[in-house]
N, C-alpha and C positions, 0 to 999 in steps of 0.2 A: 636438669639438674637446677633446683633451687638456685635462682641467679646469687652470686655471691658479689657484697659489695665494694667492689673493686674496679675501675678504672683500666680493664684487662688490656685492649691495644696500647693504650700510654703506657700502661707499665714496660710492658713486651717490649714496644721500643726502644724506650729508656733505657733498658738491660742489653740491648742491640746493640745500640748505637756507639761505633768503634770498640764493638765485644768480639762481632761474627768475623769480620774481616780485616786483618789488620793488613795497613797501606803499602802496595808495594812500590816498587821504582817505578814502574809504569804510571800508578796513581801520582807519585811525589812530583812527577813533572807534568804532569794535566794542567793545560792552559785554559782559561775561562767558556764555558762552555758552548758549542757552535750546533748549529741544527744536525749537521752531520753525524758529529761525533754522540749525540743525543740520540740520535737515531738508530746509530749502531748499537749503543749501550744498550738502550729499552728493546729493541725488536731481537737482541741475543738472547736477555733476561728474561722479560715477559712471559712470552709463549710458555718455557720451560717451565718458570716457577707456578703458574698456574694447572700445567696438566698434573705436575707433581705433587702442587695442593690442591686439588679437585675444588678445581675455581672455572665457572665458566666463561667469567670475561674479566677484564678491568678498562680502563681510561686513566690517563695521565696526562697532565701538560707542566711546563717548565718554561718559567719567566726570568729576566734580567736585562738589563741594560735599558727597563722600561718597555718592553715587549714580549709578546709570548716569543719563544726559543722556539717550543717543539709542544705539538699536542696530537696525539692518537688514542687510538681505541684499539683495544685485543680482545678476539674472541666476542662472547656473543650477550648481549644487553636483553635478550628473551632469547631462552632454548626454545619454547613452543612453535616461536613462529622464525625461529631460524635469522631473528634481528642482529647483526654484528654492531656493536660498539662504534660510534660516534662520540668525537668528544665534541663535535659543535651542537649537537642534536639529542643523545641520551642523557637523558636524567637521572641522577640518581640522587639516594638521601645520605645525605652528608650528616646526619645525626648531629653529636654535638660540639663538630664545626659549626653550626647554625650559633653557637654561643658567642663566635667573636664579631657577627654579625650583630648579638643582643650587646657586646660590649661596646662596639663601634655605634650602634645607636647611644648609649650611655653618654660617652665622650661626644656624643653630636649634643644633647641638652646638656653638656659642662660649657659648652662651647659656647651656645648660646645664653647660656646663664640661668639655665630652669634648674638645672641637679648641682649640687653641690657635693663633690664626694666626699667629705668629712663629716655631713650632717646625719642627723638620726633617720632613719630610713621611714618611721611613722610619721617624719615630715608629709611624705606623700604618699600617705595611706589615707584612704577617704572611708571604705566600709569596714577593716578590720584594724588590727594592732597586731605587731610583734612582740611577744611578751617581754617585762623588766628581767629576767632571770638573773641578770649582772646587772652591777652597776652601769657598766659600759654600755654604750646602744651600740647597735649595729648601723653602720653607715653602707654606700655605696661601696665605697672602696674594699671594704670586707667580704660583699659580694662579688666582686671581680675577682677577687684574692680567694676564694673559697675559705677565710679567715671568719666565717659570720657565726663557726660554733653550734652549726646545726648538724642532727643526725641526717641523716639520707635515707630516706626507705625507698624500697621498689616497689611498694605494693600497691596495686591498681595504677600505675604509671599511662598504662595503653587502655586503647579503646578499640573495639571491634570497627566501629561505626561512626560516622561524624554525629549523628544523634544523640550518641552517649557521651562526647565531650562537653563539660559541662565551662559557659563562660569562665576565662582564667581567673578574673579576680573573686568566683565563686569558689574556683577548686582548690586557691591559694588560703583563701579566710576558713575552709574546711579542712585543710589538711597544713595546718601552722605544726611543723615538726616540732619539737624538743629542741630549745637549746643545753647542750651539755658540754660546753665548757666556753670559756669567755671568750669573746670577739676578739679578732688581732693576734692568737697564738702561735698556732700553729694551722696548716692549709688541710683540709679534709673536704674533698669535690661533693658540690652537694647541687644537684639540678633543681632544687626547691628555690636556692637563693638566685641561678639564672633567670627563671620564670620569673620571680619576686623583681628584679632587675627590669625585666621584659614588659610589667606591669606597671610600674613605676613610670617608665617610659610611656605607656599609654596614657596613665593619668595626667604627665604637665603635656604631652604633645596632642593629647586628643582624641587621639589616632587608635584604632585595633594594631595589635602587633602586626599584623600581614602585611596591613595597609599602611605601618609607619615603613616596615621595612623595605615594600615596594616602592613607594613615595621617594624616601629619603637614602637608600644604598641601593637597590636594584636600578632602576630606571636612569639615575645619576652616571652610573658605571657600564651605560646599556647591557643588562645579564637579561635581555629577553627572553633566554630560555631557560629561567630560575623563579623558582616563587617560593612563599614563607604560607602558602595555605594548603590546607589540608581539607581536602586530597588535592592533588595537580587539576590546575584548572581546564578546560576542557581543552582549548588551545594547545596545550601543551602536553597533554595525555598520552599522545600517540608515542612519543619519544620515553616515557617513564621506562627507566629501567629495570626487570626484576632481579630477585634476589632469591638463591638455592642452597638449602642443607643440602650434603653428602654424605649418605650412611649405603653401606652393604652396596656398593658400588650403584647405586642410585640418587640421581639429584629429585629433590624434593623441592617445590617453588613454597617460598616463605610467604603469609599473605603479608596484604599492607596495614600496617599498625599505626591507630591515631594516638598522638602525642598528648596526652591531656595537659602535659609544659611547654605548651609551644615554642617559647623561647629559648628552650633547653636544647629543640632536636627538628624542628618541623620542615626546616628546608632543603628541599631538591635544588639540584643546580647539575649543568653541564662543567666538562671540565674546563671549556675556555671559558666560560664566566668566571667559572674561580679564578681563573689566568687575571681576568681583570681586579678582581676583586686584589687580589695579589699584588697586582702592579701599582693599585692605588695606594695600599699599604705600606709597597716599597716605594713610592716613588710620591708622597706625601700629594694624591690624585685630590677630587674635588668632593668625597664627602668627608672629610678632613682639612682645616688648615694645618698650617707647619708646625705652629707649635704647640695645638693640640694632638698632632699624628707625637709628636716628637714627646711628647710627654704620658701618652699611652704604652710606646714601646720602651717606655723609661721603667726599671725595673721598679716594682710596687713593691714585693713583700718577698724577705725570705727565711724559712726559719734559723739559717746559721749564715751567715754572707761570704762563707766558704761554697757554697753546695747552690746549685738552679733553683730559682723559684717562681714567681713570677711576675708578669710585666703589665698590669691593667687587662686582666682576662685571659691574656697569652702565657702558655707556660714554658716555660727556660729552656732548653737543652742545651749543654756547650758539647759539641760533636769536633774532632778534630779541631781542637781549637778554637774552632767557631761559634760564635754567641750564636743561637738559633731562637726563636720564638714563634710556637706551631700549637695547635690543636689534634686531635687523633678525634673521630668519633665511630661508632658502633651500634647499629640499630637494624631490628630485622638480619637480613645475614651481609648487608652492606658492612666493608671498613675500607674505614678513608683517615686519609691524615694530609695535614697542610704543615709547611715547613717554610719560615720564611730565613733569611741569612740578612740581616741589616749592611751590615759591611761589607757582602758582595754583592748586595741587590740581585740577589737570585731566590726563588720562589718554587717548589715543589709540590703538586697536587698530585694523589693519587690514588682512584676508588676501586674497590672490589667488589661484585657483587657474588659471593660465595661466603661461608662461615669461614671455611679453609683460607682464605684470604687474609686473616689475621699473621699466619704465618707466612703470607707473601708481601705483605705489606713490610710486616718486621725484619725481612731478609733484605728487601728491594732498597730502603729508606737507608741504610749504613752502606750496602754496596753505592748505592747513588754519593754518599759524600766521601767514598774513598776514591773515587772514581773523579770526582770532577771538584772537590774542595778539600785535598787531603791535608793533614796537619797535624801537630799533637797539642794535648791540651796542659797547659803551664801551670806549672805548680803555683800551690793557694800563696796569694800575697797579702789579700785580704785578714786583720785581726779575727780572732774568735769570737762566736755571737755569748750566747747560753748556753755555754758545753755543759755538759757532763761527763763523770764517770761510766765507761761502758758495763754494763749492768745485763748478766746473764737471765734468760727467761723468756716467757713467751709474748710476743708483741702481735697485737691484731693491727690492721687497717684504721688512720684516725676517721678515714671515712667506715662510720659506723652508723647502728642503731641501738638506742639503748630502752624505749619505750614501748617497741613491740614487739612478738614472737620473734622479729627478724632478728633478736639479738643473740639468738642461738646460733648463729653462724659463726659467731665467735668461734664458736669449738670447733668445723671444718673450715675454718679460713684465717687462724693464726698461725702464727712461723717462731720456730725455737730459737734463737738466740746464743750461742757459745760462743767463749772467751777462751782459746785455745792459750798452750805454754807459752807460745812464743810471740803473744801480743795480738795475733792476729782473731778475727772474726768468722765466724760461720755461720751464715744467714743468708736463706731462701736459696740452699743448694750452690751458694756461692762464698768463696772465702775471702775477705775484706784484708789491706794488709794497714798499718799507720800509716798515717801521711803528716798530718800534725795533732797537735794537742787535742782531741773529741774530735779528729777528722782520721774518715778512711777512707781507699782506694779500693774500687773490685781488681783483683786478679784477673789480668788477660785482660782488662776492659779500662776505661776510662770513669766511670760513674761512681760517684763518691757519696759518703754516708757521716753525717754528722749528730752528734747525742746532744740533745738540750731539753732541758727541764722549764717547766709553766710556774706560772705563780704559784700554785698549789703545791709543787715539787712533784709533780707524774713525770719523769721519762718517757722522751722520745727517740725513734730513732728515726731522723728525720734522709730521705737519699735523694741524690737528682729527682725522680719520681716523686711516689708517695712517700707518705708521712707514715709512720706505724709506731703504736702506742703501747708499753709495756703493760702488759695485766697482771692483777694480783692472783697470788696463788691458787682460791677457790675458784677462779675462773681458767685455768690452762686444760687443755684436754687430757692429762694423763689423771686429774684429780677428779674429773668428772667423769670419766670412764672408772676409774676406784668406786664412786661415789653412785654410779648404774650397775656398775658389777656388785657391788653389795647388796644393794636391792634385791637384783637378779636372782644371786644363790638363796639370799632368805626367801625369798619370794617362791623360789621351786622347792624349798623345804617347806614351806605352806601349805604351797598347793599339791604334795606329792604327798606329804602325810596325811592331809586328812582320811584319801581311800586305803593308803598302807595301815594305818591306825583301826579303819571302820574292817579291812577285811581280817588282822589279827585277830580282833576281838570275836568276829564271826565263827574262826577258826575256833578258837580257845570257850568257843559256844559262851561266854561271859558277857553278861549286856553291860552296857556303858557307864561306867562308875562315876564318870565326874560328872557334876552338878549342870544344870540347864545352862546356866549363866557362861561357864567355862567351854559347854561344847560350841553355845551362841560365838562366843567370841574368837575360837579354834576354825568355825567356818568362816565368818566374816572375813578372817585374816585371809583365809584359803582363798576369799571372792576379791578380796582387794591385791592379792600376788598375781592371781588369773589376770586382773581389769588391767593392774600395772602392767606387766610382762607382756600384753596384747598392744598396749600401748607404745612400747619401748621399741617393741620388734617394727610395728607399722610407721610409727615415726620416724625411725631411722631409716626404713625402708623410703620413705618420701623425702627423708631429707637427702637423699643421696641420689634419688630420680629422677624423674622429667618433669615431677610438678611445677610447674609455673604461677609465678603472683602478678605475672605480666599486667594481667585483666581483673587482678585483684585475687581474694581468697577464695583457691577453688569450696566446691559442697565438700567433695570428699575430705580436704585439710579442716572444715567446718564439723563435719562428722565423727574423725579421729580426736576432735578435742572437747567431745563430749566427757569421754574417757576420764580426763586429767578429774575434772570435780566428781565423777561418780567415784575414781578411786578414792581420792579426798574424805569424801562421805563414809567408804566402810569404813576407812582408816582409823577415822575417828569414830566411828560405831563400834569397833573391835577392839579400840583402845578402852572407852567405857564400857564394854560388855567385860573386857579382861580385869579392869578396877573391882566390879561391882564381886565378879567369880573369883577371885585372886584369895579371899578368907576361907574357901571351903575346902573342906578337906574330902575325899584323900585326893589332893593334887600333887603330883609331884615334884622334885624341887628340876630335874631334868624338865620336864614338861614347864613348869614356869617357865626356866632358865630359857626354853626355845621359843616360849610366846616374846618372852620379852624383846629376845635380839630378833626375831620377825618383825617387831613393831618398830626397832629401832632401825630397822634396814625399809621401812613402809617411810619412816621418815626422812631418810635420807632422798627417795624419790620425791615425797612432797618437797622439800630445798630442794630438789631441781627444778622441779616444774615452774614453781614459785618464783624462783632465781632468774629463770630465762623465760617469762612471760608465758606461760603452757596453760597458766588456768584463767580461766575471765574473760578469751577471746580477746586478747590485746592485737589486737591491728592497728591501731591505728585512726 
């Protein structure tokens, strides 16, 4: 399936925490985790979950009181060779959890006085500039909170070979995303923003990103079985875990994918090494001094103070009343999550090596909290922020694309929000009850949703996870379904009308009475209809099928996008010849009316293609 612009694992974890397993009496009396209780929990939970979700293996580590409390591998790290998971030596690709290392590197440079979190990022760029689309500049702080206002494209973010990966600065300069909203207003996840932050660290430190991470984070923490380099260095390659997809009872190994934006997801690490990273952040280890660590863990952005936000790159979550700072990661078939509970001094890292692991992790995390960190979320105490009256309609993820063909994913990735008669919300398959003005809480769970407006009056539904933007009526799926349906019906009449009319004339033995220009108009309309119908059908199949844009736009999609300009040319020609032949006789009223209707249907598809960037090879 064409990748949707949404951090799926984070979304599922956010909606699962506190919602899947209500705290039991046993959980309520749980003490601080110890090794035996942790082992009992994971040994009872993990094997069954892996089997149910068709995941080859997993690895986990838990820290507390400044030490590793538990670490263990389950199942296989490599199915072909029968290699078991080992928390000390099995490297998993932690994907976007890499961003926590990038944000840590940013804070190190803040600590050294080389970076100002509130300065224009262009101050630190030497070979390219971020355009001044809005009066307010983008700052490193905006990059950390994902509030820069960038669109987030997925086209070509991966590469098959190391030789295909350009220098980071080159890639960033050639793929500057459009700025689609002012900075600092709402959070919209941005891989480019994280990579830009890593590049800035390289610029001010004078070291490539992977070398910087090795020298200033991995080595100081003794993370000897981890790396930010791709591919994994030869000394670590033997321990590299493999990832898998499961379909029709068969496991298929996923290929190694190089990241064109390394600071957003290039790190491979072991569970034991990730325990060292968690301990450092929980105990102010050698990578940051105490004031800088406190600053980094402090909330830095929230769309509304009553919902969870960001803490300088960490995503906040409130779980059973505990403040959690966390990040997830999903790349190839690996699904991972890292969660820190600063108030309890506890950290959890878990990674699975199968695509089904998204279910494993999303069930395991809330079960862990209910077992070892029970509690209830407190009522909101903060004053409301930029609240807005709930507005029913369709909402798309704020993490979206406006300038490329990916814009069309709005049609498959938006969600309808309804306001019920009793004042509750129905959104994303859940109901939400009023909790305070402009604030709602998930029924049966603890996740919250607040309505906010930006400076331009745009309405957002901001949750404890992603934020969603209200879309105008002309971008909603029902309206666009009507647009395409109108075209399809009228095009069919044009396509089927040509042979029907010819057959009728032959039956009657009459020559074609219409002038040549009119016959040409009808023929061109029929051809345009056939081309348009072929495009609509094939594009729908491609959009909902297995087409991937990870390595760039595939040839099949490029070839398919030859049809819209051909359709446009035929439509223009049909319109011109219709105008030329309009005054000729004997063209009946019904024929004229049908032709006008057909051209109106063609115009509907022209609008559709123009609006959704399907004309002109808009790939970014």
